[in-house]
N, CA, C and O atoms as a Tinker XYZ file with bonds, in Angstrom:
   436  protein
     1  N      8.938000   12.289000   25.435000    73     2
     2  CA     9.077000   11.486000   26.630000    64     1     3
     3  C      8.798000   10.017000   26.325000    63     2     4     5
     4  O      8.131000    9.686000   25.345000    81     3
     5  N      9.311000    9.161000   27.169000    73     3     6
     6  CA     9.119000    7.720000   26.994000    64     5     7
     7  C      7.797000    7.285000   27.621000    63     6     8     9
     8  O      7.067000    8.102000   28.180000    81     7
     9  N      7.497000    5.986000   27.522000    73     7    10
    10  CA     6.285000    5.419000   28.113000    64     9    11
    11  C      6.308000    5.492000   29.630000    63    10    12    13
    12  O      5.272000    5.315000   30.270000    81    11
    13  N      7.434000    5.743000   30.197000    73    11    14
    14  CA     7.583000    5.771000   31.644000    64    13    15
    15  C      8.326000    4.544000   32.125000    63    14    16    17
    16  O      8.370000    3.512000   31.455000    81    15
    17  N      8.896000    4.681000   33.280000    73    15    18
    18  CA     9.679000    3.624000   33.899000    64    17    19
    19  C      9.019000    3.303000   35.233000    63    18    20    21
    20  O      8.717000    4.210000   36.009000    81    19
    21  N      8.794000    2.031000   35.506000    73    19    22
    22  CA     8.235000    1.624000   36.792000    64    21    23
    23  C      9.378000    1.581000   37.799000    63    22    24    25
    24  O     10.415000    0.963000   37.558000    81    23
    25  N      9.172000    2.249000   38.931000    73    23    26
    26  CA    10.147000    2.257000   40.023000    64    25    27
    27  C      9.521000    1.491000   41.177000    63    26    28    29
    28  O      8.433000    1.835000   41.637000    81    27
    29  N     10.206000    0.454000   41.646000    73    27    30
    30  CA     9.726000   -0.358000   42.767000    64    29    31
    31  C     10.736000   -0.227000   43.898000    63    30    32    33
    32  O     11.944000   -0.329000   43.683000    81    31
    33  N     10.229000   -0.002000   45.102000    73    31    34
    34  CA    11.101000    0.166000   46.270000    64    33    35
    35  C     10.726000   -0.837000   47.351000    63    34    36    37
    36  O      9.555000   -1.178000   47.523000    81    35
    37  N     11.725000   -1.297000   48.065000    73    35    38
    38  CA    11.521000   -2.146000   49.228000    64    37    39
    39  C     12.722000   -1.987000   50.156000    63    38    40    41
    40  O     13.661000   -1.252000   49.851000    81    39
    41  N     12.683000   -2.671000   51.272000    73    39    42
    42  CA    13.816000   -2.677000   52.199000    64    41    43
    43  C     14.111000   -4.117000   52.588000    63    42    44    45
    44  O     13.241000   -4.985000   52.522000    81    43
    45  N     15.347000   -4.355000   52.992000    73    43    46
    46  CA    15.790000   -5.668000   53.464000    64    45    47
    47  C     16.465000   -5.504000   54.819000    63    46    48    49
    48  O     16.888000   -4.402000   55.167000    81    47
    49  N     16.571000   -6.574000   55.584000    73    47    50
    50  CA    17.161000   -6.486000   56.929000    64    49    51
    51  C     18.628000   -6.048000   56.907000    63    50    52    53
    52  O     19.395000   -6.420000   56.019000    81    51
    53  N     18.989000   -5.253000   57.901000    73    51    54
    54  CA    20.371000   -4.765000   57.985000    64    53    55
    55  C     21.351000   -5.875000   58.337000    63    54    56    57
    56  O     22.548000   -5.744000   58.080000    81    55
    57  N     20.863000   -6.964000   58.920000    73    55    58
    58  CA    21.791000   -8.037000   59.282000    64    57    59
    59  C     22.197000   -8.890000   58.077000    63    58    60    61
    60  O     23.027000   -9.790000   58.205000    81    59
    61  N     21.615000   -8.610000   56.914000    73    59    62
    62  CA    22.072000   -9.289000   55.701000    64    61    63
    63  C     23.425000   -8.718000   55.303000    63    62    64    65
    64  O     23.600000   -7.500000   55.257000    81    63
    65  N     24.368000   -9.585000   55.020000    73    63    66
    66  CA    25.667000   -9.164000   54.516000    64    65    67
    67  C     25.482000   -8.613000   53.107000    63    66    68    69
    68  O     24.526000   -8.968000   52.417000    81    67
    69  N     26.399000   -7.745000   52.681000    73    67    70
    70  CA    26.259000   -7.110000   51.371000    64    69    71
    71  C     26.199000   -8.133000   50.231000    63    70    72    73
    72  O     25.478000   -7.922000   49.256000    81    71
    73  N     26.938000   -9.226000   50.339000    73    71    74
    74  CA    26.896000  -10.229000   49.267000    64    73    75
    75  C     25.489000  -10.836000   49.142000    63    74    76    77
    76  O     25.051000  -11.168000   48.040000    81    75
    77  N     24.788000  -10.977000   50.272000    73    75    78
    78  CA    23.431000  -11.527000   50.233000    64    77    79
    79  C     22.459000  -10.530000   49.598000    63    78    80    81
    80  O     21.567000  -10.919000   48.844000    81    79
    81  N     22.635000   -9.256000   49.905000    73    79    82
    82  CA    21.825000   -8.209000   49.280000    64    81    83
    83  C     22.098000   -8.210000   47.775000    63    82    84    85
    84  O     21.170000   -8.128000   46.970000    81    83
    85  N     23.373000   -8.302000   47.404000    73    83    86
    86  CA    23.745000   -8.342000   45.991000    64    85    87
    87  C     23.135000   -9.535000   45.280000    63    86    88    89
    88  O     22.696000   -9.413000   44.136000    81    87
    89  N     23.101000  -10.671000   45.929000    73    87    90
    90  CA    22.496000  -11.865000   45.343000    64    89    91
    91  C     20.994000  -11.676000   45.160000    63    90    92    93
    92  O     20.442000  -12.084000   44.137000    81    91
    93  N     20.323000  -11.063000   46.138000    73    91    94
    94  CA    18.892000  -10.767000   46.029000    64    93    95
    95  C     18.648000   -9.823000   44.856000    63    94    96    97
    96  O     17.705000  -10.012000   44.088000    81    95
    97  N     19.504000   -8.803000   44.718000    73    95    98
    98  CA    19.377000   -7.850000   43.612000    64    97    99
    99  C     19.611000   -8.526000   42.266000    63    98   100   101
   100  O     18.932000   -8.212000   41.289000    81    99
   101  N     20.560000   -9.446000   42.209000    73    99   102
   102  CA    20.789000  -10.190000   40.971000    64   101   103
   103  C     19.537000  -10.976000   40.595000    63   102   104   105
   104  O     19.180000  -11.041000   39.419000    81   103
   105  N     18.869000  -11.571000   41.578000    73   103   106
   106  CA    17.617000  -12.281000   41.306000    64   105   107
   107  C     16.548000  -11.336000   40.786000    63   106   108   109
   108  O     15.738000  -11.720000   39.943000    81   107
   109  N     16.537000  -10.102000   41.282000    73   107   110
   110  CA    15.582000   -9.115000   40.780000    64   109   111
   111  C     15.840000   -8.818000   39.303000    63   110   112   113
   112  O     14.904000   -8.720000   38.509000    81   111
   113  N     17.115000   -8.676000   38.945000    73   111   114
   114  CA    17.464000   -8.435000   37.541000    64   113   115
   115  C     17.083000   -9.645000   36.682000    63   114   116   117
   116  O     16.579000   -9.489000   35.569000    81   115
   117  N     17.323000  -10.835000   37.198000    73   115   118
   118  CA    16.959000  -12.048000   36.462000    64   117   119
   119  C     15.447000  -12.191000   36.307000    63   118   120   121
   120  O     14.979000  -12.925000   35.436000    81   119
   121  N     14.686000  -11.497000   37.142000    73   119   122
   122  CA    13.224000  -11.544000   37.067000    64   121   123
   123  C     12.620000  -10.319000   36.392000    63   122   124   125
   124  O     11.404000  -10.133000   36.432000    81   123
   125  N     13.454000   -9.476000   35.768000    73   123   126
   126  CA    12.907000   -8.410000   34.947000    64   125   127
   127  C     13.327000   -6.992000   35.271000    63   126   128   129
   128  O     13.038000   -6.084000   34.492000    81   127
   129  N     13.999000   -6.763000   36.391000    73   127   130
   130  CA    14.482000   -5.409000   36.672000    64   129   131
   131  C     15.592000   -5.067000   35.687000    63   130   132   133
   132  O     16.418000   -5.918000   35.355000    81   131
   133  N     15.612000   -3.841000   35.227000    73   131   134
   134  CA    16.680000   -3.407000   34.328000    64   133   135
   135  C     17.849000   -2.855000   35.124000    63   134   136   137
   136  O     19.002000   -2.969000   34.707000    81   135
   137  N     17.550000   -2.248000   36.286000    73   135   138
   138  CA    18.573000   -1.631000   37.122000    64   137   139
   139  C     18.120000   -1.764000   38.573000    63   138   140   141
   140  O     16.942000   -1.576000   38.876000    81   139
   141  N     19.045000   -2.087000   39.468000    73   139   142
   142  CA    18.735000   -2.166000   40.894000    64   141   143
   143  C     19.803000   -1.399000   41.656000    63   142   144   145
   144  O     21.000000   -1.608000   41.460000    81   143
   145  N     19.353000   -0.518000   42.519000    73   143   146
   146  CA    20.265000    0.229000   43.394000    64   145   147
   147  C     19.990000   -0.187000   44.830000    63   146   148   149
   148  O     18.844000   -0.433000   45.205000    81   147
   149  N     21.047000   -0.263000   45.629000    73   147   150
   150  CA    20.846000   -0.549000   47.046000    64   149   151
   151  C     21.814000    0.284000   47.874000    63   150   152   153
   152  O     22.927000    0.599000   47.453000    81   151
   153  N     21.343000    0.627000   49.069000    73   151   154
   154  CA    22.163000    1.409000   49.993000    64   153   155
   155  C     21.646000    1.201000   51.406000    63   154   156   157
   156  O     20.514000    0.762000   51.608000    81   155
   157  N     22.483000    1.520000   52.375000    73   155   158
   158  CA    22.079000    1.418000   53.770000    64   157   159
   159  C     21.329000    2.681000   54.173000    63   158   160   161
   160  O     21.724000    3.793000   53.821000    81   159
   161  N     20.247000    2.492000   54.913000    73   159   162
   162  CA    19.435000    3.607000   55.393000    64   161   163
   163  C     19.030000    3.329000   56.831000    63   162   164   165
   164  O     19.189000    2.211000   57.321000    81   163
   165  N     18.511000    4.339000   57.502000    73   163   166
   166  CA    17.902000    4.160000   58.818000    64   165   167
   167  C     16.412000    4.398000   58.647000    63   166   168   169
   168  O     15.990000    5.417000   58.101000    81   167
   169  N     15.627000    3.450000   59.116000    73   167   170
   170  CA    14.168000    3.541000   59.018000    64   169   171
   171  C     13.571000    3.699000   60.412000    63   170   172   173
   172  O     14.011000    3.062000   61.369000    81   171
   173  N     12.570000    4.553000   60.506000    73   171   174
   174  CA    11.778000    4.687000   61.731000    64   173   175
   175  C     10.355000    4.305000   61.368000    63   174   176   177
   176  O      9.808000    4.775000   60.369000    81   175
   177  N      9.761000    3.452000   62.185000    73   175   178
   178  CA     8.409000    2.990000   61.903000    64   177   179
   179  C      7.761000    2.485000   63.186000    63   178   180   181
   180  O      8.437000    2.165000   64.164000    81   179
   181  N      6.437000    2.424000   63.155000    73   179   182
   182  CA     5.680000    1.896000   64.283000    64   181   183
   183  C      5.281000    0.474000   63.949000    63   182   184   185
   184  O      4.727000    0.220000   62.879000    81   183
   185  N      5.554000   -0.460000   64.853000    73   183   186
   186  CA     5.201000   -1.860000   64.660000    64   185   187
   187  C      4.731000   -2.424000   65.994000    63   186   188   189
   188  O      5.433000   -2.301000   66.998000    81   187
   189  N      3.580000   -3.025000   66.015000    73   187   190
   190  CA     2.997000   -3.581000   67.244000    64   189   191
   191  C      2.947000   -2.554000   68.371000    63   190   192   193
   192  O      3.214000   -2.874000   69.529000    81   191
   193  N      2.603000   -1.323000   68.019000    73   191   194
   194  CA     2.450000   -0.282000   69.024000    64   193   195
   195  C      3.746000    0.304000   69.549000    63   194   196   197
   196  O      3.724000    1.108000   70.481000    81   195
   197  N      4.883000   -0.083000   68.968000    73   195   198
   198  CA     6.188000    0.416000   69.433000    64   197   199
   199  C      6.880000    1.170000   68.309000    63   198   200   201
   200  O      6.797000    0.791000   67.141000    81   199
   201  N      7.559000    2.234000   68.680000    73   199   202
   202  CA     8.366000    2.989000   67.723000    64   201   203
   203  C      9.712000    2.294000   67.571000    63   202   204   205
   204  O     10.382000    1.999000   68.560000    81   203
   205  N     10.097000    2.039000   66.343000    73   203   206
   206  CA    11.359000    1.366000   66.047000    64   205   207
   207  C     12.233000    2.259000   65.183000    63   206   208   209
   208  O     11.737000    3.028000   64.361000    81   207
   209  N     13.525000    2.148000   65.377000    73   207   210
   210  CA    14.509000    2.833000   64.546000    64   209   211
   211  C     15.653000    1.853000   64.323000    63   210   212   213
   212  O     16.322000    1.434000   65.268000    81   211
   213  N     15.865000    1.499000   63.079000    73   211   214
   214  CA    16.928000    0.538000   62.796000    64   213   215
   215  C     17.470000    0.723000   61.384000    63   214   216   217
   216  O     16.827000    1.314000   60.516000    81   215
   217  N     18.656000    0.206000   61.190000    73   215   218
   218  CA    19.254000    0.239000   59.860000    64   217   219
   219  C     18.611000   -0.834000   58.997000    63   218   220   221
   220  O     18.211000   -1.893000   59.481000    81   219
   221  N     18.521000   -0.536000   57.718000    73   219   222
   222  CA    18.022000   -1.484000   56.735000    64   221   223
   223  C     18.769000   -1.245000   55.431000    63   222   224   225
   224  O     19.507000   -0.270000   55.287000    81   223
   225  N     18.563000   -2.148000   54.489000    73   223   226
   226  CA    19.026000   -1.954000   53.121000    64   225   227
   227  C     17.852000   -1.433000   52.319000    63   226   228   229
   228  O     16.787000   -2.051000   52.311000    81   227
   229  N     18.024000   -0.311000   51.646000    73   227   230
   230  CA    16.992000    0.244000   50.767000    64   229   231
   231  C     17.260000   -0.263000   49.358000    63   230   232   233
   232  O     18.374000   -0.132000   48.850000    81   231
   233  N     16.254000   -0.834000   48.730000    73   231   234
   234  CA    16.367000   -1.388000   47.384000    64   233   235
   235  C     15.427000   -0.601000   46.469000    63   234   236   237
   236  O     14.255000   -0.409000   46.791000    81   235
   237  N     15.947000   -0.151000   45.334000    73   235   238
   238  CA    15.123000    0.522000   44.333000    64   237   239
   239  C     15.447000   -0.083000   42.988000    63   238   240   241
   240  O     16.607000   -0.130000   42.577000    81   239
   241  N     14.413000   -0.548000   42.301000    73   239   242
   242  CA    14.624000   -1.152000   40.990000    64   241   243
   243  C     13.794000   -0.435000   39.938000    63   242   244   245
   244  O     12.752000    0.142000   40.246000    81   243
   245  N     14.258000   -0.474000   38.702000    73   243   246
   246  CA    13.540000    0.103000   37.575000    64   245   247
   247  C     13.239000   -1.006000   36.584000    63   246   248   249
   248  O     14.070000   -1.876000   36.323000    81   247
   249  N     12.020000   -0.955000   36.032000    73   247   250
   250  CA    11.625000   -1.953000   35.043000    64   249   251
   251  C     10.562000   -1.353000   34.132000    63   250   252   253
   252  O     10.099000   -0.233000   34.349000    81   251
   253  N     10.188000   -2.106000   33.120000    73   251   254
   254  CA     9.093000   -1.703000   32.244000    64   253   255
   255  C      7.776000   -2.121000   32.896000    63   254   256   257
   256  O      7.767000   -2.929000   33.824000    81   255
   257  N      6.681000   -1.576000   32.413000    73   255   258
   258  CA     5.360000   -1.938000   32.924000    64   257   259
   259  C      5.086000   -3.428000   32.726000    63   258   260   261
   260  O      4.395000   -4.047000   33.536000    81   259
   261  N      5.624000   -3.999000   31.659000    73   259   262
   262  CA     5.417000   -5.413000   31.364000    64   261   263
   263  C      6.041000   -6.301000   32.442000    63   262   264   265
   264  O      5.494000   -7.360000   32.747000    81   263
   265  N      7.153000   -5.903000   33.018000    73   263   266
   266  CA     7.863000   -6.716000   34.008000    64   265   267
   267  C      7.414000   -6.456000   35.444000    63   266   268   269
   268  O      7.813000   -7.185000   36.352000    81   267
   269  N      6.598000   -5.437000   35.662000    73   267   270
   270  CA     6.189000   -5.067000   37.024000    64   269   271
   271  C      5.550000   -6.232000   37.773000    63   270   272   273
   272  O      5.946000   -6.518000   38.903000    81   271
   273  N      4.585000   -6.902000   37.183000    73   271   274
   274  CA     3.881000   -7.992000   37.862000    64   273   275
   275  C      4.823000   -9.132000   38.250000    63   274   276   277
   276  O      4.686000   -9.718000   39.324000    81   275
   277  N      5.770000   -9.442000   37.378000    73   275   278
   278  CA     6.735000  -10.512000   37.663000    64   277   279
   279  C      7.578000  -10.143000   38.875000    63   278   280   281
   280  O      7.798000  -10.969000   39.761000    81   279
   281  N      8.048000   -8.899000   38.912000    73   279   282
   282  CA     8.878000   -8.455000   40.036000    64   281   283
   283  C      8.086000   -8.390000   41.337000    63   282   284   285
   284  O      8.596000   -8.786000   42.385000    81   283
   285  N      6.862000   -7.904000   41.292000    73   283   286
   286  CA     6.036000   -7.857000   42.498000    64   285   287
   287  C      5.758000   -9.267000   43.009000    63   286   288   289
   288  O      5.767000   -9.499000   44.218000    81   287
   289  N      5.516000  -10.191000   42.119000    73   287   290
   290  CA     5.302000  -11.586000   42.503000    64   289   291
   291  C      6.566000  -12.154000   43.151000    63   290   292   293
   292  O      6.488000  -12.820000   44.183000    81   291
   293  N      7.717000  -11.897000   42.552000    73   291   294
   294  CA     8.979000  -12.371000   43.121000    64   293   295
   295  C      9.167000  -11.824000   44.540000    63   294   296   297
   296  O      9.528000  -12.567000   45.452000    81   295
   297  N      8.922000  -10.521000   44.721000    73   295   298
   298  CA     9.084000   -9.917000   46.042000    64   297   299
   299  C      8.122000  -10.538000   47.057000    63   298   300   301
   300  O      8.520000  -10.841000   48.182000    81   299
   301  N      6.879000  -10.727000   46.670000    73   299   302
   302  CA     5.905000  -11.295000   47.600000    64   301   303
   303  C      6.271000  -12.729000   47.997000    63   302   304   305
   304  O      6.012000  -13.135000   49.131000    81   303
   305  N      6.859000  -13.488000   47.100000    73   303   306
   306  CA     7.232000  -14.880000   47.394000    64   305   307
   307  C      8.548000  -15.001000   48.147000    63   306   308   309
   308  O      8.736000  -15.955000   48.901000    81   307
   309  N      9.468000  -14.049000   47.960000    73   307   310
   310  CA    10.833000  -14.214000   48.471000    64   309   311
   311  C     11.268000  -13.198000   49.523000    63   310   312   313
   312  O     12.388000  -13.280000   50.026000    81   311
   313  N     10.422000  -12.263000   49.858000    73   311   314
   314  CA    10.823000  -11.217000   50.798000    64   313   315
   315  C     10.913000  -11.789000   52.207000    63   314   316   317
   316  O     10.036000  -12.547000   52.622000    81   315
   317  N     11.966000  -11.434000   52.955000    73   315   318
   318  CA    12.142000  -11.998000   54.292000    64   317   319
   319  C     11.228000  -11.398000   55.368000    63   318   320   321
   320  O     11.065000  -12.002000   56.429000    81   319
   321  N     10.635000  -10.241000   55.127000    73   319   322
   322  CA     9.790000   -9.607000   56.142000    64   321   323
   323  C      8.385000  -10.184000   56.136000    63   322   324   325
   324  O      7.872000  -10.598000   55.097000    81   323
   325  N      7.774000  -10.204000   57.309000    73   323   326
   326  CA     6.381000  -10.629000   57.454000    64   325   327
   327  C      5.453000   -9.712000   56.652000    63   326   328   329
   328  O      4.549000  -10.180000   55.961000    81   327
   329  N      5.689000   -8.409000   56.754000    73   327   330
   330  CA     4.910000   -7.416000   56.014000    64   329   331
   331  C      5.890000   -6.445000   55.360000    63   330   332   333
   332  O      6.197000   -5.398000   55.929000    81   331
   333  N      6.379000   -6.785000   54.174000    73   331   334
   334  CA     7.393000   -5.931000   53.543000    64   333   335
   335  C      6.807000   -4.640000   52.986000    63   334   336   337
   336  O      5.655000   -4.591000   52.555000    81   335
   337  N      7.623000   -3.612000   53.006000    73   335   338
   338  CA     7.294000   -2.375000   52.307000    64   337   339
   339  C      7.570000   -2.631000   50.829000    63   338   340   341
   340  O      8.712000   -2.871000   50.437000    81   339
   341  N      6.534000   -2.582000   50.022000    73   339   342
   342  CA     6.696000   -2.709000   48.574000    64   341   343
   343  C      5.903000   -1.559000   47.970000    63   342   344   345
   344  O      4.672000   -1.557000   48.002000    81   343
   345  N      6.611000   -0.590000   47.425000    73   343   346
   346  CA     5.998000    0.586000   46.822000    64   345   347
   347  C      6.370000    0.628000   45.351000    63   346   348   349
   348  O      7.448000    0.178000   44.962000    81   347
   349  N      5.472000    1.170000   44.533000    73   347   350
   350  CA     5.818000    1.321000   43.117000    64   349   351
   351  C      5.057000    2.491000   42.518000    63   350   352   353
   352  O      3.963000    2.847000   42.958000    81   351
   353  N      5.669000    3.070000   41.510000    73   351   354
   354  CA     5.049000    4.156000   40.760000    64   353   355
   355  C      5.692000    4.226000   39.375000    63   354   356   357
   356  O      6.760000    3.663000   39.135000    81   355
   357  N      5.023000    4.921000   38.489000    73   355   358
   358  CA     5.575000    5.136000   37.155000    64   357   359
   359  C      6.221000    6.513000   37.145000    63   358   360   361
   360  O      5.603000    7.505000   37.529000    81   359
   361  N      7.449000    6.560000   36.709000    73   359   362
   362  CA     8.199000    7.821000   36.647000    64   361   363
   363  C      8.463000    8.184000   35.194000    63   362   364   365
   364  O      8.725000    7.315000   34.362000    81   363
   365  N      8.392000    9.465000   34.902000    73   363   366
   366  CA     8.811000    9.929000   33.590000    64   365   367
   367  C     10.329000    9.825000   33.525000    63   366   368   369
   368  O     11.010000    9.908000   34.547000    81   367
   369  N     10.847000    9.647000   32.334000    73   367   370
   370  CA    12.291000    9.547000   32.170000    64   369   371
   371  C     12.690000   10.192000   30.855000    63   370   372   373
   372  O     11.851000   10.570000   30.038000    81   371
   373  N     13.984000   10.303000   30.681000    73   371   374
   374  CA    14.465000   10.783000   29.392000    64   373   375
   375  C     14.102000    9.750000   28.334000    63   374   376   377
   376  O     13.911000    8.574000   28.641000    81   375
   377  N     14.010000   10.196000   27.101000    73   375   378
   378  CA    13.662000    9.295000   26.003000    64   377   379
   379  C     14.661000    8.142000   25.897000    63   378   380   381
   380  O     14.264000    6.991000   25.720000    81   379
   381  N     15.933000    8.445000   26.003000    73   379   382
   382  CA    16.973000    7.420000   25.851000    64   381   383
   383  C     16.916000    6.391000   26.978000    63   382   384   385
   384  O     17.015000    5.191000   26.722000    81   383
   385  N     16.756000    6.848000   28.223000    73   383   386
   386  CA    16.700000    5.916000   29.348000    64   385   387
   387  C     15.435000    5.051000   29.253000    63   386   388   389
   388  O     15.482000    3.846000   29.501000    81   387
   389  N     14.322000    5.666000   28.898000    73   387   390
   390  CA    13.075000    4.925000   28.738000    64   389   391
   391  C     13.187000    3.836000   27.684000    63   390   392   393
   392  O     12.689000    2.727000   27.879000    81   391
   393  N     13.835000    4.144000   26.571000    73   391   394
   394  CA    14.037000    3.131000   25.523000    64   393   395
   395  C     14.886000    1.988000   26.049000    63   394   396   397
   396  O     14.611000    0.822000   25.763000    81   395
   397  N     15.924000    2.317000   26.823000    73   395   398
   398  CA    16.811000    1.281000   27.387000    64   397   399
   399  C     16.014000    0.347000   28.291000    63   398   400   401
   400  O     16.176000   -0.871000   28.210000    81   399
   401  N     15.164000    0.890000   29.142000    73   399   402
   402  CA    14.348000    0.065000   30.033000    64   401   403
   403  C     13.357000   -0.765000   29.225000    63   402   404   405
   404  O     13.184000   -1.950000   29.509000    81   403
   405  N     12.709000   -0.180000   28.235000    73   403   406
   406  CA    11.723000   -0.899000   27.425000    64   405   407
   407  C     12.381000   -1.994000   26.585000    63   406   408   409
   408  O     11.785000   -3.047000   26.358000    81   407
   409  N     13.614000   -1.746000   26.124000    73   407   410
   410  CA    14.320000   -2.729000   25.310000    64   409   411
   411  C     14.484000   -4.043000   26.073000    63   410   412   413
   412  O     14.512000   -5.117000   25.472000    81   411
   413  N     14.589000   -3.953000   27.369000    73   411   414
   414  CA    14.760000   -5.121000   28.232000    64   413   415
   415  C     13.676000   -6.176000   27.954000    63   414   416   417
   416  O     13.938000   -7.374000   28.060000    81   415
   417  N     12.468000   -5.735000   27.602000    73   415   418
   418  CA    11.382000   -6.678000   27.341000    64   417   419
   419  C     11.649000   -7.534000   26.120000    63   418   420   421
   420  O     11.051000   -8.600000   25.975000    81   419
   421  N     12.518000   -7.100000   25.253000    73   419   422
   422  CA    12.804000   -7.850000   24.034000    64   421   423
   423  C     13.975000   -8.784000   24.180000    63   422   424   425
   424  O     14.377000   -9.440000   23.219000    81   423
   425  N     14.530000   -8.853000   25.381000    73   423   426
   426  CA    15.664000   -9.760000   25.618000    64   425   427
   427  C     15.194000  -10.946000   26.432000    63   426   428   429
   428  O     14.137000  -10.886000   27.059000    81   427
   429  N     15.943000  -11.996000   26.432000    73   427   430
   430  CA    15.541000  -13.182000   27.195000    64   429   431
   431  C     16.060000  -13.068000   28.624000    63   430   432   433
   432  O     17.267000  -13.010000   28.857000    81   431
   433  N     15.160000  -13.039000   29.546000    73   431   434
   434  CA    15.488000  -13.025000   30.978000    64   433   435
   435  C     14.554000  -14.000000   31.657000    63   434   436
   436  O     14.624000  -14.176000   32.874000    81   435
């Protein structure tokens, strides 16, 4: 098994056009993500004592442990939400995929 791959998840507003989401994802890659996936989802959550249900963009990125802090910093500085959902964990991966993610640290980004 590899050293593991850091998976970071967040959401973005549904009123963002896809090109804007794509541009945000490109910035994530430029800040150390090796891969970013995005899709439309429906989120239900409680905010200010009210139940909300709305569409959002779900963002999931993969990076090495070395790049995690850079990406979390980028999200905290650039996220449009007042209190963004930012979750992360280390996932096991195949040896080949793990090497691909780790190799990213040796490239200039």
